[in-house]
Backbone as CSV, one residue per row, in Angstrom:
resi,resn,N_x,N_y,N_z,CA_x,CA_y,CA_z,C_x,C_y,C_z
1,MET,-96.349,263.079,-124.952,-95.257,262.116,-124.668,-94.959,262.126,-123.170
2,SER,-94.932,260.984,-122.567,-94.659,260.954,-121.127,-93.153,261.072,-120.866
3,ARG,-92.870,261.502,-119.679,-91.503,261.825,-119.288,-90.694,260.558,-119.015
4,THR,-89.500,260.500,-119.559,-88.611,259.392,-119.198,-87.731,259.840,-118.032
5,TYR,-87.187,258.898,-117.317,-86.318,259.240,-116.191,-85.250,258.165,-116.031
6,GLN,-84.201,258.520,-115.333,-83.105,257.578,-115.073,-83.311,256.932,-113.708
7,THR,-83.077,255.637,-113.645,-83.101,254.952,-112.356,-82.060,253.835,-112.396
8,VAL,-81.924,253.106,-111.299,-80.964,251.991,-111.320,-81.646,250.744,-111.873
9,ALA,-80.843,249.889,-112.523,-81.399,248.730,-113.222,-81.824,247.622,-112.275
10,GLU,-81.106,247.473,-111.153,-81.377,246.341,-110.262,-80.779,246.628,-108.884
11,PRO,-81.187,245.865,-107.882,-80.566,246.022,-106.556,-79.085,245.649,-106.625
12,ALA,-78.273,246.330,-105.828,-76.837,246.015,-105.822,-76.231,246.478,-104.498
13,THR,-75.044,245.949,-104.197,-74.270,246.431,-103.045,-72.832,246.625,-103.490
14,ALA,-72.156,247.514,-102.774,-70.731,247.752,-103.048,-70.074,248.064,-101.719
15,GLU,-68.873,247.550,-101.502,-68.228,247.799,-100.209,-66.744,248.096,-100.354
16,PHE,-66.222,248.837,-99.391,-64.789,249.130,-99.331,-64.449,249.518,-97.893
17,VAL,-63.156,249.611,-97.620,-62.697,249.947,-96.264,-61.826,251.192,-96.318
18,VAL,-62.072,252.140,-95.404,-61.249,253.342,-95.276,-60.747,253.430,-93.837
19,GLN,-59.442,253.371,-93.656,-58.831,253.480,-92.318,-59.557,252.618,-91.291
20,GLY,-59.834,251.391,-91.674,-60.445,250.442,-90.736,-61.957,250.444,-90.723
21,SER,-62.593,251.552,-91.195,-64.061,251.592,-91.242,-64.554,250.917,-92.518
22,GLU,-65.506,250.010,-92.342,-66.074,249.328,-93.506,-67.353,250.045,-93.933
23,PHE,-67.459,250.350,-95.222,-68.652,250.993,-95.776,-69.302,250.038,-96.779
24,ILE,-70.615,249.842,-96.636,-71.358,248.996,-97.570,-72.528,249.813,-98.110
25,GLY,-72.529,250.038,-99.409,-73.634,250.772,-100.032,-74.663,249.790,-100.584
26,HIS,-75.923,249.946,-100.172,-77.015,249.098,-100.664,-77.935,249.998,-101.485
27,ILE,-78.295,249.565,-102.679,-79.146,250.404,-103.522,-80.191,249.537,-104.208
28,ARG,-81.375,250.125,-104.468,-82.370,249.382,-105.236,-83.367,250.341,-105.875
29,PRO,-83.940,249.937,-107.022,-85.005,250.747,-107.605,-86.282,250.576,-106.780
30,VAL,-87.049,251.641,-106.616,-88.315,251.576,-105.872,-89.367,252.369,-106.646
31,ASP,-90.648,252.033,-106.431,-91.674,252.766,-107.176,-92.577,253.614,-106.280
32,SER,-92.224,253.691,-104.990,-93.029,254.528,-104.085,-92.206,254.865,-102.849
33,VAL,-92.658,255.887,-102.130,-92.003,256.255,-100.872,-92.103,255.097,-99.886
34,ALA,-93.262,254.421,-99.870,-93.453,253.287,-98.949,-92.430,252.186,-99.235
35,ALA,-92.169,251.925,-100.527,-91.188,250.889,-100.895,-89.781,251.314,-100.490
36,ALA,-89.483,252.610,-100.637,-88.164,253.126,-100.236,-87.969,252.950,-98.733
37,GLU,-89.002,253.310,-97.961,-88.890,253.229,-96.503,-88.826,251.772,-96.031
38,ALA,-89.528,250.890,-96.732,-89.483,249.458,-96.381,-88.078,248.897,-96.625
39,PHE,-87.448,249.328,-97.719,-86.083,248.881,-98.034,-85.104,249.383,-96.968
40,ILE,-85.247,250.655,-96.589,-84.371,251.244,-95.566,-84.527,250.487,-94.244
41,ASP,-85.775,250.199,-93.881,-86.038,249.455,-92.630,-85.414,248.061,-92.684
42,ALA,-85.542,247.410,-93.848,-85.026,246.033,-93.985,-83.505,246.004,-93.854
43,VAL,-82.823,246.967,-94.488,-81.354,247.013,-94.395,-80.930,247.336,-92.966
44,SER,-81.607,248.305,-92.345,-81.264,248.702,-90.973,-81.440,247.542,-90.007
45,GLU,-82.445,246.711,-90.271,-82.701,245.539,-89.423,-81.613,244.478,-89.637
46,GLU,-81.289,244.247,-90.925,-80.295,243.223,-91.255,-78.914,243.603,-90.722
47,TYR,-78.626,244.912,-90.728,-77.319,245.395,-90.270,-77.479,246.184,-88.962
48,ALA,-78.301,245.639,-88.074,-78.588,246.327,-86.805,-77.339,246.484,-85.948
49,ASP,-76.311,245.638,-86.194,-75.084,245.715,-85.393,-74.101,246.761,-85.943
50,ALA,-74.458,247.422,-87.053,-73.552,248.420,-87.649,-73.544,249.691,-86.800
51,THR,-72.492,250.489,-86.957,-72.407,251.758,-86.228,-73.420,252.754,-86.768
52,HIS,-73.581,252.787,-88.086,-74.537,253.699,-88.729,-75.146,253.012,-89.949
53,ASN,-76.427,253.313,-90.201,-77.094,252.953,-91.453,-77.706,254.233,-92.006
54,VAL,-77.035,254.823,-92.977,-77.411,256.154,-93.473,-78.297,256.016,-94.717
55,PRO,-79.568,256.488,-94.629,-80.490,256.327,-95.748,-80.623,257.588,-96.605
56,ALA,-80.987,257.382,-97.861,-81.357,258.491,-98.746,-82.233,257.923,-99.855
57,TYR,-83.192,258.735,-100.310,-83.956,258.306,-101.486,-84.474,259.503,-102.267
58,ARG,-84.756,259.255,-103.553,-85.426,260.222,-104.432,-86.539,259.450,-105.129
59,VAL,-87.779,259.816,-104.828,-88.917,259.075,-105.379,-89.933,260.057,-105.951
60,ARG,-90.373,259.816,-107.183,-91.408,260.658,-107.781,-92.765,260.152,-107.305
61,THR,-93.548,261.048,-106.759,-94.866,260.657,-106.249,-95.949,261.384,-107.034
62,GLY,-97.185,260.924,-106.889,-98.290,261.510,-107.641,-98.727,260.557,-108.740
63,ASP,-99.638,261.013,-109.578,-100.223,260.179,-110.626,-99.328,260.197,-111.860
64,GLU,-98.847,258.996,-112.269,-97.954,258.922,-113.433,-98.594,259.488,-114.692
65,SER,-99.935,259.354,-114.814,-100.591,259.795,-116.043,-100.836,261.304,-116.048
66,ASP,-100.551,261.950,-114.914,-100.721,263.405,-114.833,-99.428,264.032,-114.307
67,PRO,-98.507,264.385,-115.238,-97.196,264.903,-114.816,-97.288,266.110,-113.889
68,ASP,-98.372,266.899,-114.027,-98.504,268.104,-113.191,-98.740,267.767,-111.722
69,SER,-99.241,266.551,-111.477,-99.535,266.181,-110.078,-98.305,265.591,-109.395
70,GLN,-97.226,265.431,-110.162,-96.061,264.729,-109.626,-95.040,265.688,-109.011
71,PHE,-94.388,265.228,-107.980,-93.240,265.969,-107.458,-92.224,264.965,-106.938
72,LEU,-91.007,265.434,-106.810,-89.911,264.553,-106.398,-89.738,264.655,-104.892
73,ARG,-89.874,263.538,-104.217,-89.703,263.517,-102.766,-88.267,263.079,-102.477
74,GLU,-87.529,263.920,-101.776,-86.134,263.601,-101.439,-85.990,263.504,-99.926
75,TYR,-85.209,262.527,-99.495,-85.033,262.330,-98.054,-83.628,261.810,-97.789
76,SER,-83.045,262.292,-96.698,-81.791,261.692,-96.238,-81.658,261.934,-94.736
77,SER,-80.837,261.107,-94.088,-80.583,261.257,-92.651,-79.122,260.917,-92.377
78,ASP,-78.531,261.610,-91.408,-77.135,261.316,-91.048,-77.019,260.119,-90.094
79,ASP,-78.120,259.695,-89.520,-78.143,258.539,-88.609,-76.995,258.570,-87.593
80,GLY,-76.836,259.735,-86.938,-75.853,259.816,-85.845,-74.477,260.286,-86.269
81,GLU,-74.202,260.361,-87.569,-72.928,260.932,-88.029,-73.012,262.454,-87.873
82,PRO,-71.861,263.155,-87.878,-71.906,264.620,-87.766,-72.812,265.223,-88.843
83,SER,-73.532,266.270,-88.475,-74.522,266.877,-89.369,-73.925,267.217,-90.737
84,GLY,-74.608,266.764,-91.792,-74.190,267.097,-93.154,-73.063,266.239,-93.706
85,SER,-72.586,265.266,-92.917,-71.407,264.500,-93.354,-71.772,263.187,-94.057
86,ALA,-73.051,262.798,-94.012,-73.398,261.442,-94.475,-74.626,261.423,-95.393
87,GLY,-75.784,261.761,-94.829,-77.030,261.678,-95.600,-77.047,262.581,-96.819
88,LYS,-76.626,263.842,-96.617,-76.663,264.805,-97.732,-75.687,264.412,-98.844
89,PRO,-74.444,264.043,-98.515,-73.550,263.581,-99.582,-74.101,262.364,-100.338
90,ALA,-74.765,261.457,-99.607,-75.364,260.279,-100.258,-76.450,260.714,-101.237
91,LEU,-77.325,261.610,-100.773,-78.409,262.111,-101.624,-77.862,262.911,-102.805
92,ASN,-76.791,263.685,-102.553,-76.210,264.516,-103.614,-75.766,263.686,-104.818
93,VAL,-75.243,262.489,-104.561,-74.808,261.631,-105.674,-76.008,261.275,-106.558
94,LEU,-77.131,260.941,-105.912,-78.343,260.604,-106.674,-78.829,261.812,-107.460
95,THR,-78.753,263.000,-106.840,-79.197,264.234,-107.491,-78.295,264.571,-108.674
96,GLN,-76.974,264.504,-108.448,-76.024,264.852,-109.509,-76.160,263.921,-110.715
97,GLN,-76.462,262.645,-110.450,-76.610,261.692,-111.553,-78.042,261.675,-112.089
98,ASP,-78.900,262.510,-111.471,-80.296,262.649,-111.896,-81.017,261.299,-111.920
99,ILE,-80.857,260.558,-110.824,-81.503,259.251,-110.701,-82.743,259.395,-109.815
100,GLU,-83.845,258.814,-110.264,-85.103,258.869,-109.511,-85.578,257.453,-109.179
101,ASN,-86.612,257.419,-108.320,-87.201,256.130,-107.918,-86.115,255.160,-107.476
102,VAL,-85.306,255.647,-106.551,-84.172,254.875,-106.060,-84.006,255.129,-104.557
103,ALA,-83.624,254.077,-103.841,-83.340,254.201,-102.405,-81.965,253.611,-102.139
104,VAL,-81.252,254.234,-101.203,-79.906,253.765,-100.878,-79.722,253.796,-99.360
105,VAL,-78.976,252.837,-98.848,-78.560,252.848,-97.445,-77.059,252.565,-97.420
106,VAL,-76.307,253.423,-96.734,-74.877,253.149,-96.563,-74.662,252.680,-95.126
107,THR,-74.202,251.448,-95.014,-73.916,250.847,-93.710,-72.444,251.099,-93.379
108,ARG,-72.186,251.572,-92.142,-70.796,251.783,-91.733,-70.501,251.018,-90.447
109,TYR,-69.411,250.272,-90.492,-68.866,249.663,-89.268,-67.624,250.463,-88.900
110,TYR,-67.684,251.142,-87.769,-66.594,252.028,-87.339,-65.321,251.231,-87.073
111,GLY,-64.204,251.756,-87.590,-62.951,251.007,-87.475,-61.964,251.566,-86.473
112,GLY,-62.404,252.552,-85.667,-61.519,253.039,-84.615,-60.782,254.319,-84.943
113,THR,-60.815,254.759,-86.203,-60.152,256.008,-86.579,-61.200,257.004,-87.057
114,ASN,-61.226,258.206,-86.450,-62.152,259.232,-86.914,-61.713,259.734,-88.277
115,LEU,-62.656,259.794,-89.199,-62.319,260.204,-90.567,-62.463,261.710,-90.770
116,GLY,-63.103,262.389,-89.788,-63.353,263.827,-89.966,-64.499,264.029,-90.943
117,VAL,-65.075,265.224,-90.919,-66.251,265.482,-91.764,-65.908,265.302,-93.245
118,GLY,-64.766,265.841,-93.668,-64.363,265.718,-95.075,-64.199,264.267,-95.496
119,GLY,-63.584,263.478,-94.623,-63.384,262.061,-94.917,-64.702,261.316,-94.999
120,LEU,-65.641,261.685,-94.115,-66.960,261.047,-94.135,-67.718,261.398,-95.409
121,VAL,-67.678,262.677,-95.784,-68.359,263.116,-97.011,-67.842,262.303,-98.206
122,ARG,-66.512,262.166,-98.280,-65.918,261.414,-99.401,-66.328,259.945,-99.357
123,ALA,-66.305,259.359,-98.157,-66.616,257.927,-98.024,-68.084,257.640,-98.349
124,TYR,-68.999,258.453,-97.833,-70.420,258.213,-98.108,-70.744,258.483,-99.574
125,SER,-70.123,259.507,-100.162,-70.330,259.786,-101.589,-69.835,258.612,-102.427
126,ARG,-68.629,258.147,-102.108,-68.049,257.043,-102.886,-68.913,255.786,-102.766
127,SER,-69.420,255.556,-101.575,-70.221,254.363,-101.340,-71.446,254.341,-102.259
128,VAL,-72.112,255.495,-102.388,-73.299,255.557,-103.252,-72.893,255.462,-104.723
129,LYS,-71.801,256.165,-105.090,-71.326,256.095,-106.486,-71.013,254.646,-106.879
130,ASP,-70.307,253.938,-105.995,-69.950,252.540,-106.276,-71.201,251.663,-106.409
131,ALA,-72.183,251.922,-105.540,-73.419,251.127,-105.578,-74.191,251.401,-106.871
132,VAL,-74.244,252.674,-107.280,-74.920,253.033,-108.538,-74.239,252.329,-109.715
133,GLU,-72.912,252.353,-109.685,-72.144,251.717,-110.762,-72.417,250.203,-110.804
134,ALA,-72.471,249.600,-109.621,-72.722,248.150,-109.543,-74.131,247.809,-110.044
135,ALA,-75.090,248.701,-109.776,-76.488,248.442,-110.164,-76.719,248.715,-111.642
136,GLY,-75.991,249.703,-112.184,-76.215,250.112,-113.570,-77.391,251.079,-113.657
137,VAL,-77.299,252.038,-114.561,-78.360,253.038,-114.721,-79.124,252.759,-116.010
138,VAL,-80.458,252.838,-115.927,-81.296,252.635,-117.112,-82.277,253.799,-117.254
139,THR,-82.756,254.003,-118.470,-83.801,255.004,-118.706,-85.145,254.286,-118.670
140,GLU,-86.034,254.779,-117.828,-87.354,254.169,-117.661,-88.421,255.120,-118.182
141,ARG,-89.524,254.541,-118.599,-90.688,255.338,-118.954,-91.782,255.072,-117.931
142,PRO,-92.586,256.083,-117.607,-93.705,255.809,-116.715,-94.632,254.760,-117.340
143,HIS,-95.121,253.864,-116.498,-96.008,252.787,-116.949,-97.339,252.879,-116.229
144,GLU,-98.324,252.189,-116.769,-99.562,251.994,-116.021,-99.940,250.521,-116.091
145,ARG,-100.784,250.103,-115.157,-101.265,248.721,-115.141,-102.570,248.660,-115.937
146,VAL,-102.669,247.730,-116.867,-103.914,247.497,-117.586,-104.428,246.117,-117.167
147,SER,-105.640,246.097,-116.607,-106.250,244.821,-116.196,-107.214,244.382,-117.286
148,ILE,-107.044,243.147,-117.731,-107.815,242.624,-118.854,-108.533,241.354,-118.393
149,THR,-109.815,241.259,-118.693,-110.557,240.019,-118.414,-111.238,239.567,-119.700
150,VAL,-111.053,238.304,-120.072,-111.679,237.764,-121.284,-112.155,236.338,-121.038
151,ALA,-113.075,235.908,-121.885,-113.495,234.505,-121.853,-112.315,233.647,-122.307
152,TYR,-112.340,232.394,-121.898,-111.207,231.500,-122.189,-110.915,231.432,-123.692
153,ASP,-111.983,231.440,-124.511,-111.799,231.300,-125.965,-110.964,232.438,-126.555
154,ASP,-111.038,233.617,-125.941,-110.283,234.772,-126.461,-108.912,234.931,-125.806
155,SER,-108.612,234.088,-124.816,-107.396,234.316,-124.023,-106.125,234.126,-124.837
156,GLY,-106.163,233.201,-125.796,-104.972,232.976,-126.626,-104.645,234.193,-127.476
157,THR,-105.704,234.818,-128.019,-105.528,236.037,-128.827,-104.901,237.135,-127.987
158,VAL,-105.469,237.354,-126.786,-104.978,238.416,-125.912,-103.539,238.150,-125.494
159,ARG,-103.270,236.920,-125.102,-101.905,236.585,-124.665,-100.904,236.799,-125.804
160,GLY,-101.310,236.437,-127.020,-100.439,236.623,-128.178,-100.084,238.091,-128.395
161,ILE,-101.079,238.969,-128.232,-100.834,240.413,-128.403,-99.886,240.923,-127.319
162,VAL,-100.167,240.528,-126.069,-99.322,240.983,-124.952,-97.872,240.527,-125.156
163,GLU,-97.704,239.263,-125.537,-96.347,238.721,-125.719,-95.645,239.350,-126.913
164,SER,-96.399,239.668,-127.977,-95.774,240.272,-129.153,-95.251,241.677,-128.838
165,GLU,-95.890,242.350,-127.875,-95.438,243.685,-127.467,-94.268,243.609,-126.487
166,GLY,-94.072,242.424,-125.890,-92.975,242.273,-124.934,-93.251,242.890,-123.570
167,TYR,-94.532,243.115,-123.249,-94.877,243.714,-121.954,-94.766,242.677,-120.825
168,GLU,-94.438,243.176,-119.641,-94.472,242.311,-118.452,-95.934,242.055,-118.099
169,PHE,-96.267,240.812,-117.760,-97.664,240.552,-117.384,-97.770,239.342,-116.463
170,GLU,-98.917,239.267,-115.791,-99.272,238.081,-115.023,-100.636,237.629,-115.520
171,ALA,-100.822,236.314,-115.635,-102.094,235.772,-116.116,-102.697,234.865,-115.054
172,ASP,-104.027,234.917,-114.953,-104.730,234.078,-113.987,-105.854,233.353,-114.731
173,TYR,-105.703,232.023,-114.879,-106.676,231.238,-115.640,-107.732,230.651,-114.703
174,GLN,-108.919,231.265,-114.713,-110.077,230.726,-113.999,-111.123,230.414,-115.070
175,GLU,-112.398,230.547,-114.712,-113.452,230.365,-115.722,-113.264,231.412,-116.815
176,ASP,-113.036,232.662,-116.390,-112.552,233.697,-117.303,-111.047,233.803,-117.083
177,VAL,-110.382,234.477,-117.990,-108.932,234.637,-117.854,-108.630,236.121,-117.640
178,SER,-107.827,236.403,-116.607,-107.464,237.809,-116.378,-105.957,237.990,-116.537
179,PHE,-105.608,239.125,-117.125,-104.206,239.499,-117.320,-103.968,240.833,-116.638
180,ASP,-102.831,240.939,-115.977,-102.415,242.209,-115.383,-101.142,242.602,-116.129
181,VAL,-101.227,243.666,-116.923,-100.145,244.002,-117.850,-99.564,245.379,-117.532
182,ARG,-98.232,245.461,-117.574,-97.536,246.733,-117.316,-97.196,247.357,-118.673
183,VAL,-97.844,248.480,-118.960,-97.750,249.092,-120.292,-97.201,250.515,-120.191
184,PRO,-96.254,250.894,-121.061,-95.801,252.294,-121.070,-96.994,253.220,-121.330
185,LEU,-97.053,254.321,-120.593,-98.206,255.228,-120.662,-98.588,255.605,-122.073
186,GLU,-97.589,255.998,-122.892,-97.938,256.530,-124.215,-98.445,255.446,-125.165
187,GLU,-98.299,254.156,-124.764,-98.763,253.069,-125.635,-100.072,252.451,-125.155
188,ALA,-100.558,252.905,-123.988,-101.691,252.217,-123.350,-102.976,252.316,-124.163
189,ASP,-103.288,253.505,-124.717,-104.552,253.659,-125.470,-104.554,252.792,-126.722
190,ALA,-103.439,252.788,-127.454,-103.348,251.977,-128.675,-103.447,250.491,-128.334
191,PHE,-102.850,250.112,-127.209,-102.890,248.718,-126.755,-104.335,248.295,-126.472
192,ARG,-105.084,249.163,-125.779,-106.490,248.856,-125.472,-107.301,248.730,-126.770
193,ASP,-107.059,249.657,-127.715,-107.795,249.609,-128.988,-107.517,248.306,-129.731
194,ARG,-106.249,247.896,-129.707,-105.856,246.672,-130.417,-106.557,245.447,-129.812
195,LEU,-106.651,245.424,-128.469,-107.316,244.304,-127.797,-108.805,244.271,-128.141
196,ARG,-109.423,245.467,-128.161,-110.866,245.524,-128.471,-111.138,245.026,-129.883
197,SER,-110.314,245.471,-130.843,-110.581,245.062,-132.225,-110.260,243.580,-132.420
198,ALA,-109.224,243.066,-131.747,-108.851,241.651,-131.921,-109.890,240.712,-131.338
199,THR,-110.651,241.190,-130.351,-111.658,240.331,-129.705,-113.081,240.769,-130.071
200,SER,-113.195,241.640,-131.072,-114.524,242.190,-131.460,-115.254,242.769,-130.250
201,GLY,-114.496,243.437,-129.370,-115.110,244.116,-128.224,-115.476,243.207,-127.073
202,ARG,-115.025,241.933,-127.119,-115.408,240.997,-126.040,-114.465,241.050,-124.846
203,VAL,-113.661,242.081,-124.739,-112.661,242.162,-123.670,-113.084,243.205,-122.651
204,ALA,-112.916,242.891,-121.368,-113.200,243.875,-120.300,-111.875,244.482,-119.851
205,LEU,-111.801,245.812,-119.889,-110.539,246.505,-119.585,-110.711,247.439,-118.404
206,GLU,-109.673,247.511,-117.571,-109.661,248.493,-116.479,-108.374,249.271,-116.565
């Protein structure tokens, strides 16, 4: 049985003001460290005029089909705030809620009043908590991509099976028809067997 994990359901933002400083928490689900870093870069660029853009992420890396090869990559930065007052509290919220494959950036516009380290810890923690709440938490299962190629005559059969399972997929109709399907790991072998028997082995699978 493959491991399930908690992540956020969708991208979200949440904002509030403390003593004149505006805090905006941006959060989104990600499936790789590269995606997390791209999200952080995009927010930092969009809010380049902010006083601070504090990033944090927790991303599982390695091969989904081999749990032993996986490890959790955690990252945070204070982005110019006093050491330990911003990035770590942001990351701690993700850790405490046991959320993975998620990236967050807390944007701060300084309002003229120093909040002190304790005030910053509370504000950055709250910002991530609010963003998590706005995004919603879901339980995910590791998935793999199954690439399917069939002759046009068999494409209706294959599409019917994919749709009956409710899997996410993309289809490309050329001379042959190819499907790119996102399948939960523990169901992938049975899914492949079902496709082979439904097409009498006329399906090419990757």
